[in-house]
N, C-alpha and C positions, 0 to 999 in steps of 0.2 A: 544429553540430549543435544550436544552442538552438531552443526553440520558437518563437523569434520569425521564424524561417525556414519554418515549416510553413504551409499553405495555410489552415489554420482557426486563427482568434487563441487564444493561449493564453489561459484562464479569468483569470489574476491580473491580465492585462493588457486584456483585453476586458471585462471587467464590473467595473461601478462601483454604488456605493451611492448613497444618498439626496446631492441636492444636487453630484453629479459628484463624489463624493469615491471615490477608488479603495478598492475593501476586499478582504480576504482571500477567494480562493475557496473556495469549499463543495462538500466531497466527503460522498459516503455509500457505505459499504461494505455488501456484501450478501454474506451467508455459507452454505453449505450446511446448516448446522444448523438454520436455519429450515425446513428441508424435512425434517429428521429429526425434528426435534420435534412435526412436523405429524400430525395425526388423518387428516385428508383431504389426500393428496396432489394432487389438482386443484384445491382451494382454495389449497395452498400454492402453487402454479405460478402461480395468478391474482393472489395475494397478492404476488408478486414483481414480475411486470408491473405490476401496480397502482401500485407505490412507484416504479416507472421512469417512469410516465406522471406521477405526481403531482410527482416530484422535477423532471421536465422542465419541466413547466409553470411550477412554482414558482421555476425559476432558478437550481437546484441545478446547478454547472459541471460535475462531474464522479462517476460510477458506476463504483467499483472492486468488481470479482467477484473473491473468493478463490478460489484453486485449490490444495487438499491432495490428496494421492495416494489417500486413502479418502473422498473427497466427490464432487460434481459435476464436471462438465466445463464450465468455466469459459467457454469460447469458445460452447458451445452455448448457454449464458443470456445471453452479451452479443450473438449474434446473434437471439434472440428479441427483447431487448430495443430493438435497433437498429429492428425493423419499429415499436415502438410509441413509439418517442420520435423528436425533431426536432432539438434543440439540445442536449443534455447529452451530455460526451463520455465514451466508454464504453472501460474496458481492465481489465487483470487484477492482481490486488493479493495474491500475485503470483506468475506461472509461473516456472518454472525450467526452463535447457536438459538438466537429466538426464530429466527426465518427458516433455519436449516437446525434441525434437532441434531445433537452430537452424532446420534447414530446414522443421519441422513450425510452429514458431514464426512464421519468415516468411512461412509460408502463412496461418496463423491469423489474424494481426493483417490481412494484406493482404486477406484475404476480409472480415474483421470493418469496414475500412476502407471497402471496396466498398459494403458492405450499410447502412451508416451513412451513406454519404456524405462520407467524409473526417472521420469524428468519433472514430477508434480511437486509444489510445495501447498502449504496454506496460508494465506494472509487471513488473520481472523482478529475481531474486534467486537465492539458490543454493538455497533449501530445507534441508530437514534432512537429511545426507547418510546419517546411519545408515539412515534409511528404504529409500533406495534401494540402497545396498549389501548391508544385513544380510535385508531383506524381498522386495524388488524383484529382486534379482540384476542390478541396474545398477551398472555400474563407475563411480560418481560419484566421481572422481578430481580432485584440484586443482582447488578451487571457482573460485580467483581466475584461473586459467589459462582455466577455461572460459567464464566470463562475459565475459571480453577477448576471446577468441575470437568469442564470441555476437555482441557488439557488433560488430565486424569484417565478420561473415557478413551480419548483417541488413543495415547499411548496402548493403553490395554489392549482395545482392539486392532491396532495394527501391531502386535506382536504376540506370540503364540502363550498362552491357547488360545487368543483373540475373543477371550471374554471379560466383561466388564462388569462394575458395580460400584453406586455411590454408597458410602458409608455414611450411617445417619439414618433418623426416620425419615418418614415420607416427607413430615413438615419441617423439618431441617434443611433439606436439601432441594434444590432450583430442578434437578433432573433426578428423581429417584429411579435409577435404573438399577434394576433386580437381577445381576447374572447372565444378561445378553450375550449371547455368542453372535460372532459373525463368522462367515465364511470366505469372504473374497477380502484378501491381502494384499497390502501394498507390493510392488516390486522392489522398494528399497528396504535394506535391512532394518530391523527394530532397531532402535523405538520408531520405525517408519519418516515420512517425508518431513522435512523441517517445518516448523510452525513458528510465523513470526507475526507478534502482537500489534496492532495498532492502538497506541498509548500515547496520552495527553498528559493525565494529572498523575501526580505521585506515586498514587496506589497501585494505577494501574503500569506505571514503569516498574516499580518494584516487584509486582506480579512477573513482569517479563524477565526481570533478571532471575528470578526463581524457577520459573518455567519454560520459558520460548527460547527458542534458538536466535532472536535477533528482535528489531523493532523496526516496522516500518513507520515514519513519520507523515505525517498528512501533508497536503499542497502548502507550500507559504511558511514552512515553520523557518524562523529565524535562526541566525547561528547564535545567538544568546541563548535561544530557548534551547537548541540543540547541544550546545555545550553541556548545559546544567542537565537534560534529560539523560545524556547519554552517561553523565557521571552517576545520577542516580538507579540506572540500571546497572552498571558495574558494581557497585557499590553493593547492590542488593545479590546479585551473582557472588560476589565474593563472601557475604554473609552465609549463602548457602551451600557454600564450598565449589562452587563452580568457577569455571576460569572465564575471567571475562574478556579475555584475548579473542576467545573462540567465537563472540557475539558479531552478528551482523546489524550494522546500522544503515537505513535507506532512507534517504532525502528526496523526496519528492520536487525537486529543485526547478524541473523544466529548462535543463539546460538546452539554449540554443545561441549559435553563433552568428552574430549580424551587425552590421555596423549602422543600424537604425532601429535600436530598441523600442524607442516609444511608442509606436504602434501596437507591438506586442504587449509592451506592459499596459497600455491603455484597454486593450481587449481582455488582458486575464484580470481586470478589476472586478470584473462582472461574476466571475467563478469565486474572488474570494470572499463579494459581497453575499454569495449563495451559501458556501461551505461555512467560513469562518464567522458568521453569522449565528451559527447554532451555537447551544450552550456550552462553554468550554473551549471550543475552539479557538478562540481569541488569544488565549494560553499562548497559541505556537506562533504568535505575530510579535512578542515581545522584543524589542527593539531600541536603542538607545536614544534620546532626541525625539521620538514620536510617542504623543499621549494617545497609546491604544484605546484603553478604557473609552475616552471621549471619543475617538472615532468611529470605532465598533458599534457604542449606544447608538450615536447618529444612523451606522449601517442597517443597526436593527429596526430601529423606529421607521426608517424610510422602506425597508424591506417587509414591515408587519411581520417580522418573524415571530414575536411570541405570541401574537393572538393565530397565527397559522399553526404553529405547533399545540398550541391549546385546543385546538381541534383536531389533531391529527393529521394537519396537512403536510403534503411532500415538497419537493421540489417546483412542481407544475403549478401546484396554488401560491407557493411562494412569488412565481415567476408573475402570475395574476394579479395579485393583492399587493405586490410591491412596486416600487418604482426604481428598477435594477438601473437606469441610465442617472438618475440622481444619486443613486447608492454609490455608485462607482466614480460620480465627482467626488464624492466625499473623501476618496481614498487617495491619499497623497503619492503622484509617482514617484516621488524619492523613496516612498518608502515600498513601493513595487519593487523597484531596482534592487532594493538591499533583501525583499524575500525572494527573487527568482535569480536563477544566473542565466542572464540573457544579456548579450551584448558583444563586443570586438573580440575577438580570439584571445589576444593578451590578458584582457580582464577576464574573460572566461576561465581562463587556466589558472589566473590568479586564485579566483573564488575556489576554484576546485582543489589548489595546494591549500587554502583555507580550511574548506572543509574535511579534508583529511587530517590535518592537524587537530581537529576537535575529535575525531576517531570517526567520521561519515565511511563506509566502505561502500555503499553502491548510491547512485545517483538516477535519476530518471533524467531522460533524453526526450527529446522533439522525434516524433515518427518520420519515415522518409517523407518525402513529397510524393504527391502522384505521378506515378510513371518511373520513379527514379530508381534506377538500378541497384542491385545490390552493391556492386563495386564501388559505385558512385557515395551510396549511402557508406559504406565501408570506410572511404577515403575521409568524408565528412567527419565520422568518429576517429578517425585515427588522429585526425587534426588534434582532438582535444586531449589526447592522449601521449602525444610526441614528446609535450615536456614531462619531466620529471615531476609527477605529484606525488610522490610518495608512496610508503608502501600501506594497502588498504587491508593487510592481515596482521 
C-alpha cells in the first residue's frame, strides 16, 4: 500500500527543488475557523478557493482540509477545491470512522478522486471519542480496532470486485459489514488513494507501520517525539514485511520565515492550549529542558479541559469555559520556538535540514497572504528549498 504504487506520484518523490535536489513536500492546512471568524461568508469562501488556486500554481504539494464535528464538511470544501486546481493533492486532515462510517469514507474519497482526476488522499484518525460518545450519541468504541477495520474495508472497496466484509461475529467487530458492494471507485489504481494515519501513541504508530502509507503528526510535535515515533513506525513496517523507506512522515511545523517570530509564537500559544490539552496530545510536546507534564497540567486546569470533555463539550465550549489568555501565558515562548519552524531564513533552513535527518518527508507551511500572487508565493516557498535540505525519499 505504499504511495509508490498509486497512479499519481507522491509529492516527496515527484517534486524537486533547484538543481534537481529533492526537497521536502510542502503542505497547507485549511480549517473551518477561517470561516467562523469571517465577517462576510461569501468572501471567506472565495478566500478559501483563492488559497487553493494560489497554492496549486505555486507548486504546493498537498492541501489538507480539517474536519471536526463542530465545523464544515471537509469533503464539500475539497470537492470545490478540486474544480479550481490542477496539480495539488487534496485530502482530509483528518476524518474519522465514527463521524463518517467507513462506507461513507470510501464513497467520499472515491468521489473526490473522480472530481480531481486522481489527486485525492485520506488523512484518517480516531477523533476525540468523548465528543461522539457523550454529545452525539455515537458508540465510539475500541478506536484501534475501528481504525484497523477501516483500513481493511477501504482497501477492499477501492479494489475489484469492490466488495467488503469484516471477519468475526457482530459482537467482535466495530463495523460488522457483511459483503457490501460499492459501485463508484477511485481513479487511482488499487489499492486506491493513499491513507495517512494521524497517530500519537505507540499502538497507533505501530498500526500505521502495518497498514498506512504514512503518518501525519499533529501540530507542535517536537523533534524528540518525531524521531522516536518515526522509528516506531519503521520498525513496525519492517516486522510486517513492508519497506520503511516508502513511508511519508508529515510534520505540521507551521513553517514561516520572519525576522520577528515572537508575535507569531505568542498567537500560536492559544492553538496549543486548545489542541494539546486534549488527552494524550501532550506526548507530542516532549522536549528536553521543559517540564511538559507540569506545563500542560496547568493549561488543562486553566482551560477546564477535563470538565468540558466529560460533558462531551467541543472546542467552542472549551473557549467559553476556559481562560485562553491565562493558558497561553502558562506556555513558555522558548518552548513554542522549539515546537514550530518560525524565524529568520537561515534558522528555518537549518530546522528543515534537522527534520529531514530524522525522517520527516513533508512539512506544513503558512498559507499565502491575502492578495499574494502565485509567483510571489512560489518565490517565498523557493527560498525555503534553495538550500540543500537533503532527500525526503
